[in-house]
C-alpha positions in Angstrom: 0.0 0.0 0.0 1.5 3.4 -0.9 2.1 6.1 1.8 -0.7 8.4 0.5 -3.2 5.6 0.5 -2.3 4.8 4.1 -2.8 8.5 5.1 -6.1 8.6 3.3 -7.3 5.6 5.3 -6.4 7.4 8.5 -8.4 10.4 7.4 -11.7 9.1 8.8 -10.2 8.6 12.3 -8.6 12.0 12.4 -10.1 14.1 15.3 -9.5 17.2 13.3 -11.1 16.0 10.1 -14.1 18.2 10.3 -11.9 21.2 11.1 -9.9 20.6 7.9 -13.0 20.8 5.9 -12.7 24.6 6.2 -10.3 24.3 3.2 -12.3 24.8 0.1 -12.1 21.5 -2.0 -10.7 21.6 -5.5 -13.1 19.9 -7.9 -11.9 16.5 -9.3 -8.9 16.4 -7.0 -8.6 13.8 -4.2 -7.8 15.2 -0.8 -5.6 13.4 1.8 -4.8 14.4 5.3 -1.2 13.8 6.4 -0.8 13.8 10.2 2.9 14.7 9.9 5.1 16.8 7.6 5.0 16.7 3.9 8.6 16.6 2.5 9.1 17.8 -1.1 12.1 16.1 -2.5 13.5 12.5 -2.2 17.2 13.4 -2.6 19.8 13.4 0.3 18.1 16.3 2.1 14.6 15.0 1.9 15.6 11.4 3.0 17.8 12.9 5.9 14.8 14.8 7.3 12.5 11.9 6.9 14.9 9.6 8.7 15.3 12.0 11.6 11.5 12.3 12.0 11.2 8.5 11.7 13.7 8.1 14.5 11.5 10.4 16.6 8.3 8.5 15.8 6.8 11.2 13.7 4.9 10.1 10.5 5.9 11.9 7.3 5.2 11.7 3.6 7.9 12.3 1.0 6.9 13.5 -2.5 9.1 13.6 -5.6 8.5 14.2 -9.2 11.1 11.7 -10.4 10.7 7.9 -10.6 13.6 7.3 -8.3 15.2 8.6 -5.2 18.3 10.9 -5.6 17.3 11.7 -9.1 19.9 14.3 -9.5 22.6 11.8 -8.7 21.2 9.0 -10.7 20.2 10.9 -13.9 22.2 14.2 -14.0 25.7 13.6 -12.9 28.8 12.6 -15.0 30.2 9.1 -14.7 33.6 9.8 -13.1 32.1 11.9 -10.2 33.4 11.2 -6.7 32.7 13.0 -3.5 35.4 15.6 -3.0 35.4 15.3 0.8 36.1 12.1 2.8 33.0 10.1 3.4 32.7 10.9 7.1 31.9 14.5 6.2 29.2 13.5 3.7 27.2 10.8 5.5 23.5 11.5 6.4 22.3 11.4 10.0 21.9 8.1 11.8 23.6 5.8 9.3 27.3 6.1 8.4 28.8 4.9 5.1 29.7 1.2 5.0 33.4 0.7 6.0 34.1 -1.1 2.8 33.3 2.0 0.9 36.5 4.0 -0.3 37.5 7.2 1.4 36.1 9.3 -1.4 33.0 7.3 -2.6 32.1 7.3 -6.3 28.8 8.3 -7.8 27.6 4.7 -7.8 28.7 4.2 -4.2 26.7 7.2 -3.1 23.6 6.1 -5.0 23.9 2.7 -3.3 24.2 4.4 0.0 21.1 6.5 -0.6 19.0 3.5 -1.6 20.2 1.5 1.4 19.5 4.6 3.6 16.0 4.7 2.4 15.5 1.0 2.8 17.1 1.0 6.2 14.5 3.6 7.6 11.7 2.3 5.4 11.0 5.7 4.1 8.8 4.8 1.2 8.7 8.0 -0.8 5.7 8.6 -3.1 7.6 8.8 -6.5 6.3 10.4 -9.7 4.4 13.1 -7.7 5.2 16.5 -8.9 4.2 19.2 -6.7 2.4 21.8 -8.8 1.3 24.1 -5.9 1.8 24.6 -2.2 -0.2 27.2 -0.4 -0.6 28.1 3.3 -4.2 28.4 4.4 -4.3 30.8 7.4 -7.9 30.1 8.2 -7.0 26.8 9.8 -3.2 26.8 9.9 -2.8 24.1 7.1 -0.6 23.8 4.1 -2.4 22.6 0.9 0.1 20.7 -1.3 -1.3 19.7 -4.7 0.4 17.3 -6.9 -0.1 17.0 -10.7 -0.3 13.9 -12.9 -0.7 13.0 -16.6 -4.0 14.4 -18.1 -6.9 12.0 -18.4 -8.5 11.8 -21.8 -11.3 14.3 -22.3 -10.7 15.8 -18.8 -9.2 19.0 -17.5 -7.8 17.5 -14.4 -4.7 15.2 -14.1 -4.8 11.5 -13.4 -4.0 10.9 -9.9 -4.0 14.5 -8.8 -4.0 14.8 -5.0 -4.2 17.7 -2.6 -2.4 16.9 0.6 -3.2 18.8 3.8 -0.6 19.1 6.5 0.6 21.3 9.4 4.3 21.2 8.3 5.9 21.6 4.9 9.6 20.7 4.3 11.1 21.9 1.1 14.0 19.7 0.1 14.3 20.2 -3.6 18.0 21.1 -3.4 20.3 23.9 -4.6 20.9 22.3 -7.9 17.4 21.1 -8.7 17.1 23.3 -11.9 20.2 23.8 -14.2 21.0 27.4 -15.0 22.3 28.3 -18.5 23.1 32.1 -18.7 22.1 34.0 -21.9 25.4 34.6 -23.9 25.5 37.1 -26.6 26.2 35.4 -30.0 25.3 32.0 -28.7 22.6 31.7 -31.4 25.3 31.9 -34.0 27.3 29.2 -32.6 26.9 25.9 -34.7 28.1 23.5 -32.0 26.2 21.9 -29.2 25.6 23.9 -26.0 24.5 22.1 -22.8 24.7 22.3 -19.0 27.1 20.2 -17.0 24.2 18.1 -15.6 23.9 16.7 -19.1 27.5 15.7 -19.3 28.4 12.0 -18.8 31.8 11.2 -19.9 34.7 12.6 -22.0 35.1 9.8 -24.7 32.5 11.3 -27.0 34.6 14.4 -27.1 37.8 12.8 -28.1 39.9 15.0 -30.4 37.3 17.9 -30.1 37.8 21.4 -28.7 35.5 22.1 -25.8 34.8 25.3 -23.9 34.0 24.8 -20.2 32.4 27.9 -18.6 32.9 28.1 -14.9 35.7 26.8 -12.7 33.7 25.3 -9.7 34.2 21.8 -8.7 32.0 20.5 -11.5 33.8 22.6 -14.2 37.2 21.6 -12.9 36.4 17.9 -12.9 34.8 18.0 -16.3 37.9 19.6 -17.7 40.0 16.9 -16.2 37.8 14.2 -17.5 37.9 15.8 -21.0 41.7 15.8 -20.8 41.9 12.2 -19.8 39.7 11.3 -22.9 42.1 13.2 -25.3 39.7 16.2 -25.8 41.1 19.8 -25.8 39.2 21.7 -23.3 39.5 25.4 -22.5 38.3 26.8 -19.2 36.5 30.1 -18.7 37.0 31.7 -15.2 34.2 34.2 -14.7 35.0 35.2 -11.1 37.7 34.9 -8.4 37.7 31.6 -6.6 39.7 29.8 -4.1 41.4 26.5 -5.2 42.8 24.3 -2.5 44.6 20.9 -2.8 42.3 18.1 -1.8 45.0 16.9 0.7 47.5 18.6 3.0 50.1 17.1 5.3 48.7 13.6 4.3 45.1 14.2 5.3 42.1 15.8 3.8 42.2 19.6 3.6 38.6 19.9 4.8 39.2 17.6 7.8 42.4 19.4 8.7 40.6 22.8 8.5 37.8 21.6 10.5 40.1 20.4 13.3 42.1 23.6 13.3 39.1 25.8 13.5 38.2 24.2 16.8 41.3 25.9 18.3 42.2 28.8 16.1 40.4 31.8 14.6 39.2 31.5 11.1 41.6 34.1 9.7 44.6 32.3 11.0 43.3 29.0 9.5 42.8 30.8 6.2 46.3 32.0 6.3 47.8 28.6 6.8 45.6 27.2 4.0 46.6 29.8 1.5 50.4 29.2 2.5 50.0 25.5 2.0 48.1 26.0 -1.3 50.8 28.2 -2.6 53.5 25.6 -1.7 51.5 22.7 -3.2 49.7 24.3 -6.2 51.8 27.3 -6.9 50.4 30.8 -7.8 47.0 30.2 -9.2 46.7 33.9 -10.1 49.4 33.4 -12.7 47.3 30.6 -14.4 44.3 33.0 -14.7 42.4 31.9 -11.6 42.4 34.9 -9.2 41.8 34.4 -5.6 39.3 36.5 -3.5 40.6 39.1 -1.0 39.1 37.2 1.8 40.5 33.7 2.9 38.7 30.6 1.7 36.6 29.8 4.8 35.8 33.4 5.6 34.8 33.7 2.0 32.5 30.7 2.3 30.9 32.0 5.5 30.3 35.5 4.2 29.2 34.7 0.6 28.5 31.0 0.7 31.0 30.2 -2.1 32.7 26.9 -1.5 36.4 26.6 -2.2 37.2 24.2 -5.2 39.3 21.1 -4.1 41.8 20.3 -6.8 42.1 16.7 -7.8 44.6 17.1 -10.6 43.1 19.9 -12.8 45.7 22.5 -11.8 48.5 20.2 -13.1 46.7 20.0 -16.4 46.3 23.7 -16.7 50.1 24.1 -15.9 51.0 21.6 -18.6 48.8 23.5 -21.1 46.4 20.6 -21.6 43.6 22.9 -20.2 43.6 26.5 -21.6 42.7 29.1 -19.8 21.5 31.7 -6.0 16.3 30.5 -4.9 18.0 30.3 -1.4 16.6 31.0 2.1 16.7 34.6 3.2 18.5 33.8 6.4 22.0 32.5 6.0 23.5 29.3 7.5 23.0 28.1 10.2 19.6 29.7 10.5 18.1 29.4 7.1 16.3 26.1 7.8 13.2 27.5 9.4 10.6 29.8 8.0 7.1 30.7 9.2 3.9 28.7 9.7 5.6 25.4 9.8 7.7 25.9 6.5 11.2 24.4 6.4 14.0 24.3 3.9 16.9 21.7 3.8 19.8 21.4 1.4 20.1 25.1 0.6 23.1 25.8 2.8 25.9 26.0 0.1 27.7 23.6 2.5 27.1 20.3 0.7 26.0 17.2 2.5 27.4 18.4 5.9 25.0 21.3 5.8 22.1 18.9 4.8 22.8 16.8 7.8 22.9 19.9 10.1 19.6 21.2 8.8 17.9 17.8 8.7 18.6 17.3 12.4 17.4 20.8 13.4 14.2 20.4 11.5 13.3 17.1 13.0 14.0 18.4 16.5 11.9 21.4 15.8 9.0 19.5 14.4 9.1 16.9 17.2 8.6 19.8 19.7 5.6 21.0 17.9 4.3 17.4 17.3 4.4 16.6 21.1 2.5 19.9 21.8 -0.2 19.1 19.3 -0.5 15.6 20.4 -0.9 16.9 24.1 -3.6 19.2 22.9 -5.4 16.3 21.0 -5.4 14.2 24.0 -6.7 17.0 26.2 -9.5 17.7 23.9 -10.6 14.1 24.0 -10.9 14.0 27.8 
């Protein structure tokens, strides 16, 4: 039985059922009462929140427009992708990566982890449910979340359209849910293919071709490296200043070392150390056409939310000549996870999976407090 069918079965026994009738019904759309939060998105962020809620005994319903969990990872990432941070910094709450996984898990490793995570907590997301509209009804303090489906023949409504009613709504669609391709003057005159990095799979199809990669974030740098390794001729366009750090320093991960140092030292001192080591290991990146911001890497990340790029071999390719040269919460991290009227957002921290775990835990704790209060009110009203 699907999660939304179970919720519909509970509707008849809901003590607030008649109160919820204050919401005007939409003709031709089935309405379902969800006693816990509705989570939009079955990627790492949505699954993390759901697991934290499950651990606290709070029912929840996950909706996702795709036909699989982690659709961004499964359908829109390149084949050679690996996590750029050690696995202990990327695991979701309550379930670590398997010990047998490498220090830097591959794309397939991470997909396997997500699937085992969902199975371990029996999360059962409702897949193929695209949220068309979410609206807060102040008359009775409920969210109305309407999902769309394929059109019925001869009908104006979609097959399987459902309106879910809930007190809490968690938006977990992620920072990278929609690809952004800027408008570039003269693009219409370019005769070659133009596509977003989410459509890139592997470099062998570009063997012997000249490829222009726009943007030198982690994805752009790794795509360039992959193109080089498949005998393509990539050029990299750097649109802004960026911090490039070696993936490892002093025999350990740069991120892990930095995290440890910031427990004891001020962030500016840690940044100075990182810049000194980066200069010794990578050389002067400005001379390669990659200018550094005036602020240090972690201060820059905290102030502007821009993550340093971890070099996995691209800088060496640039030196050799093989490579030529924000829909976010209003409040910044760590306070952007909570909105008003039971609205939450997870996965928008610009801090990767570590930020997702932080927000997922906070959201579950906050909903648990509200859940217990609501439960106590229900029990008192039945006395």
